[in-house]
C-alpha positions in Angstrom: 25.6 9.3 -5.2 22.4 11.3 -5.0 19.6 10.3 -2.6 16.7 8.6 -4.3 13.4 9.2 -2.5 11.5 6.2 -1.2 8.1 5.5 -2.7 5.5 4.3 -0.3 3.8 0.9 -1.0 0.5 1.4 -2.7 -2.7 -0.7 -2.0 -5.8 -1.2 -4.1 -9.2 -1.7 -2.4 -10.3 -5.2 -3.5 -13.9 -4.1 -3.7 -14.0 -0.6 -5.4 -10.4 -0.4 -6.8 -9.5 2.9 -5.1 -5.7 3.2 -4.6 -4.2 4.3 -1.3 -0.6 5.1 -0.3 0.4 2.9 2.6 0.9 4.2 6.1 4.4 3.8 7.7 4.1 0.9 10.1 7.8 0.8 11.2 11.2 2.2 10.4 13.8 -0.2 9.2 17.5 0.2 9.9 19.1 1.9 6.9 16.3 4.5 6.6 13.6 2.5 4.7 10.1 1.8 6.0 7.5 -0.9 6.2 4.1 0.1 5.0 0.6 -1.1 5.8 -2.8 -0.6 4.1 -5.5 1.5 5.7 -7.9 -0.2 8.2 -10.8 0.3 5.8 -11.6 1.9 2.5 -12.9 5.5 2.9 -15.1 5.1 -0.2 -16.9 1.7 0.3 -15.9 0.6 3.8 -14.2 -2.6 2.8 -11.2 -3.9 4.7 -9.6 -6.0 2.0 -6.6 -4.5 0.2 -4.1 -5.9 -2.3 -0.6 -4.5 -2.9 -0.5 -2.8 -6.4 2.4 -5.1 -7.4 0.1 -8.1 -6.8 -3.1 -6.5 -8.3 -2.7 -8.1 -11.8 -2.5 -11.5 -10.1 -5.3 -11.1 -7.6 -8.1 -12.0 -10.1 -6.8 -15.2 -11.5 
């Protein structure tokens, strides 16, 4: 079976909606990774991020 590349978790700034690739926070046994959002948005300075998979639900 061919290796399938891992995609990093993506995060959306809750204030300005810029999307960031997560930073590797730890390596998990089996070769995968745990990701974390940046400390702050480089565009607006906010520190609130939402995983892209949760973005559609974050404005309910």
